[in-house]
C-alpha positions in Angstrom: 151.2 21.4 157.9 148.1 20.4 155.9 148.4 18.7 152.5 145.9 18.9 149.7 146.0 15.7 147.6 144.5 16.0 144.2 143.3 12.7 142.9 143.2 11.3 146.4 140.2 9.0 145.7 142.1 7.0 143.1 144.1 3.8 143.4 147.5 5.4 144.2 146.0 8.4 145.9 144.0 6.3 148.4 147.2 4.5 149.5 149.0 7.8 149.8 146.2 9.3 152.0 146.6 6.3 154.4 150.4 6.6 154.4 150.1 10.3 155.3 147.7 9.5 158.1 150.1 6.9 159.5 152.9 9.5 159.3 150.7 12.1 161.1 150.5 14.4 158.1 147.1 16.1 158.0 145.5 15.7 154.6 142.5 16.9 152.5 141.4 15.2 149.3 140.3 17.0 146.1 138.9 14.7 143.5 136.2 15.1 140.8 135.4 11.3 141.2 135.5 10.8 137.4 137.7 7.7 138.0 138.2 8.0 141.8 135.9 6.3 144.3 134.3 8.2 147.1 134.6 5.2 149.5 138.4 5.2 149.0 138.6 8.3 151.1 138.5 7.6 154.9 135.6 9.1 156.8 137.9 11.3 158.8 139.5 12.9 155.8 137.7 15.9 154.2 136.8 15.3 150.5 136.3 18.2 148.1 134.5 17.1 145.0 136.0 19.3 142.3 138.4 19.3 139.3 141.9 20.7 139.5 140.9 22.8 136.4 138.4 24.7 138.6 140.7 27.3 140.1 137.9 28.8 142.2 137.1 25.5 143.9 140.7 24.7 144.5 141.4 28.1 145.9 138.4 27.8 148.2 139.6 24.4 149.4 143.0 25.8 150.2 141.5 28.6 152.2 138.9 26.7 154.1 141.2 23.9 155.1 144.3 26.1 155.7 146.3 24.1 153.2 150.1 24.6 153.3 151.2 22.2 150.5 149.8 20.4 147.5 150.4 16.8 146.3 149.2 16.6 142.7 148.1 13.2 141.5 145.0 13.9 139.5 145.6 13.0 135.8 144.7 10.8 132.9 147.2 8.0 132.8 146.7 5.4 130.1 149.5 5.4 127.5 147.4 3.8 124.7 144.5 6.1 125.3 146.8 9.1 125.2 147.9 8.0 121.7 144.3 7.7 120.5 143.0 10.9 122.2 146.0 13.2 122.8 144.1 16.4 123.1 142.2 15.0 126.1 145.5 14.4 127.8 146.9 17.8 127.0 143.7 19.4 128.3 143.4 17.4 131.5 147.1 16.9 132.4 148.7 20.0 131.2 145.7 22.3 131.6 145.1 20.9 135.1 148.7 21.4 136.1 148.7 25.0 134.9 145.5 25.8 136.7 146.6 24.2 139.9 150.0 25.9 140.0 148.4 29.3 139.2 146.0 28.7 142.1 148.8 27.7 144.4 150.7 30.9 143.6 147.6 33.1 144.0 146.8 31.4 147.4 150.3 31.6 148.8 151.0 27.8 148.7 154.7 27.4 148.1 155.2 23.6 148.4 154.2 21.2 145.6 154.8 17.5 145.3 154.1 16.2 141.7 153.2 12.7 140.6 155.3 12.3 137.5 156.1 9.2 135.6 159.0 7.2 134.1 157.1 7.6 130.8 159.1 10.9 130.4 162.1 8.9 129.5 160.6 7.2 126.4 163.1 4.7 125.1 166.2 5.5 127.0 169.7 4.9 125.5 170.5 2.6 128.4 168.0 0.2 130.1 169.1 1.4 133.6 167.6 4.8 134.0 169.0 7.6 136.2 167.5 11.0 136.8 170.1 12.4 134.3 168.9 10.1 131.5 167.7 12.2 128.6 163.9 12.6 128.5 162.2 11.8 125.2 158.6 10.6 125.8 157.1 8.3 123.2 153.5 9.0 124.1 151.3 12.0 124.7 150.9 10.8 128.3 154.6 10.9 128.9 154.9 14.3 127.2 152.2 15.8 129.5 154.1 14.6 132.5 157.4 16.1 131.3 155.6 19.4 130.6 154.3 19.3 134.1 157.8 19.1 135.4 158.8 22.0 133.3 156.0 24.1 134.7 157.1 23.2 138.2 160.7 24.2 137.5 159.6 27.5 135.9 157.1 28.3 138.7 159.8 27.5 141.2 162.2 30.1 139.6 159.5 32.7 139.1 157.5 32.3 142.3 159.8 30.6 144.8 158.0 27.3 144.9 159.6 24.4 146.7 158.9 21.3 144.6 159.7 17.6 144.1 158.6 15.5 141.2 158.5 11.7 141.6 159.0 9.7 138.4 157.6 6.4 139.4 157.7 3.2 137.3 155.0 0.5 137.0 152.8 0.4 140.1 151.2 -2.8 141.2 149.7 -4.6 144.2 147.4 -3.2 146.9 147.5 -2.4 150.6 144.0 -3.6 151.3 141.4 -5.4 149.2 139.0 -2.4 149.1 141.8 -0.2 147.7 142.8 -2.6 144.8 143.3 -1.2 141.3 140.0 -1.7 139.5 141.0 0.2 136.4 142.2 -2.9 134.6 144.7 -1.0 132.5 147.9 -2.3 134.1 149.5 -5.7 133.5 148.7 -7.5 136.8 145.0 -6.7 137.0 144.6 -7.3 133.2 146.1 -10.7 133.7 143.9 -11.6 136.7 140.8 -10.3 134.9 141.5 -12.5 131.9 142.0 -15.6 134.1 138.9 -14.9 136.1 136.9 -14.7 132.9 138.4 -17.9 131.4 140.4 -16.0 128.8 144.1 -16.1 127.9 146.0 -13.0 129.0 147.5 -11.0 126.2 151.2 -10.4 125.6 151.7 -7.2 123.6 154.7 -8.0 121.5 157.1 -10.9 121.8 159.8 -9.7 119.4 161.5 -7.0 121.5 165.3 -7.1 121.9 165.1 -8.4 125.5 166.1 -11.6 127.2 162.8 -13.3 126.4 161.3 -11.1 123.7 158.8 -9.3 126.0 159.0 -5.8 127.4 161.0 -5.2 130.6 159.7 -2.9 133.2 160.4 -1.9 136.9 157.4 -3.0 139.0 156.9 -1.4 142.4 154.4 -2.0 145.1 151.9 0.8 145.7 152.6 0.7 149.4 156.3 1.5 148.6 155.1 4.3 146.3 153.0 5.8 149.0 155.9 5.7 151.5 158.1 7.5 148.9 155.5 10.3 148.9 155.7 10.6 152.6 159.5 10.8 152.4 159.3 13.5 149.8 156.6 15.4 151.8 158.9 15.4 154.8 161.7 16.8 152.7 159.5 19.6 151.4 158.4 20.5 155.0 161.9 20.6 156.4 164.1 22.1 153.6 164.3 24.0 150.4 163.8 21.6 147.5 163.6 21.5 143.8 164.4 18.0 142.6 163.4 14.9 140.6 163.5 11.4 141.8 163.0 8.0 140.3 160.7 5.7 142.3 161.4 2.1 141.5 162.9 -1.2 142.7 165.9 -0.9 140.4 165.1 -4.4 139.0 163.9 -5.1 135.4 161.2 -7.7 135.0 159.8 -9.0 131.7 156.1 -9.4 131.0 156.7 -13.2 130.8 158.3 -13.1 134.2 155.2 -11.4 135.6 153.1 -14.2 134.1 155.3 -16.7 135.9 154.7 -14.8 139.2 151.0 -15.0 138.5 151.3 -18.7 138.0 153.2 -19.2 141.2 150.8 -17.1 143.3 147.5 -18.3 141.9 148.5 -21.9 141.3 147.0 -21.6 137.8 148.8 -22.9 134.7 147.8 -20.8 131.7 148.9 -19.8 128.3 148.9 -16.3 126.8 148.0 -15.0 123.4 150.6 -12.9 121.5 149.2 -9.6 120.2 150.9 -6.8 118.3 153.0 -4.2 120.1 151.1 -1.3 121.6 151.9 2.2 120.2 154.3 4.1 122.5 155.7 1.1 124.4 159.5 1.1 124.7 161.3 -2.2 124.9 163.0 -1.9 128.3 163.7 0.4 131.2 164.1 0.2 134.9 165.1 2.6 137.6 168.3 3.5 139.4 166.8 4.4 142.8 170.2 5.5 144.4 169.4 9.2 144.5 166.1 8.9 146.4 167.7 6.5 148.8 170.6 8.9 149.5 168.6 12.1 149.7 165.3 11.0 151.2 166.2 7.7 152.9 163.6 5.8 150.9 163.9 2.4 149.3 161.4 -0.2 148.1 160.7 -3.1 150.4 158.2 -5.4 148.7 159.0 -7.8 145.8 157.0 -8.9 142.7 155.4 -11.9 144.4 154.1 -9.6 147.2 152.6 -7.3 144.5 150.9 -10.2 142.7 149.8 -11.9 146.0 148.1 -8.7 147.3 146.3 -8.1 144.0 145.2 -11.8 143.8 144.0 -11.8 147.4 141.8 -8.7 146.6 140.5 -10.0 143.3 136.6 -9.9 143.3 136.1 -13.3 141.8 137.9 -15.1 144.7 
C-alpha cells in the first residue's frame, strides 16, 4: 500500500517519511515547498512539488504513483499568526482539506490519516485532556483543525472513508541534525536561538494559574510523533477505522521547566524576559494517551531532556 504524504518536506513530515521507510511503508511526498525543504525528502522518495489546493496535481500524483492512502500534514500552524491573519488559515487549512478530500473521493482513495492538533481543545475544563474533552478552540488555527476533523467525519459517512485524526501536543526535538526544526516558532528552538544570539529568551506570561505561573504543555519528541503515525497507518491498512487519538506523553511541563531543561543540557545559566501573554494561549493542558496505547499499541518513549538534547546537538551555532 502506497501512502501520499502532504507536507512531507516539513519538519514533522520529514521524520514521518523516514519512519514509514523504516516500517516498510512505500511513500510519496507532495509539498509546495513554501515552508518545506527539498533536501528533507530522501533521494529514493518521489517528490511532487504541488499544493494540496491543486486538485488536478494531487489527482495526477495519486494516479501516477498508485496511491492507496493519504496522510495529510500540509497546513499553516502558528497560533499567533492565525490570530493576526485568520483568513489565510481558513483558506490554506480548511480549503486545502476540502480540496484534498474531494480529490481522494474522486480518485478512489478511501484511507486518510489527518494531522490534527491539541489546539482543538482550547482551554479545557480539566488540565488532563481525553479524546472526550469538549472542543472549544481559542485560535483560528485550532478552529481550522477542528473543521478538518468534521470534514473527515462527514466524508467518512457519505463516501465510506476510513480515517484517523491524530491530535498531537507540543512537538520538539529532532531525529537528525539535518531534520531539525528551523521555523523558530516553537519554544525549544526559540530559546536556543535567543541564547545563540546573546539574547534573553522570552516568557509569554508569568501570571497563569499554574504551579509556577507559566503555561503548562505536553511536550513530545518528534520521533515519537512519527512512530504514532506509523501505528495509525497500520491500523488503517488492516481494519475499518474512524477515530481520534491524542498523541502526547501525558505529562504537563511548564515553560519555566523547559528553561531548566535547556540549562541542564546546554550548561548555560541564563535569565529570561517576561512578556505579555500571547493571544489564544490557554493556561494548561496535557494529554491522556491511554486510548492510543490501548488501540494502536503506541506510547511515547523519549523524555524532555532527550528532546532538548537532540535540538541542541543540531543547533547551527554549535
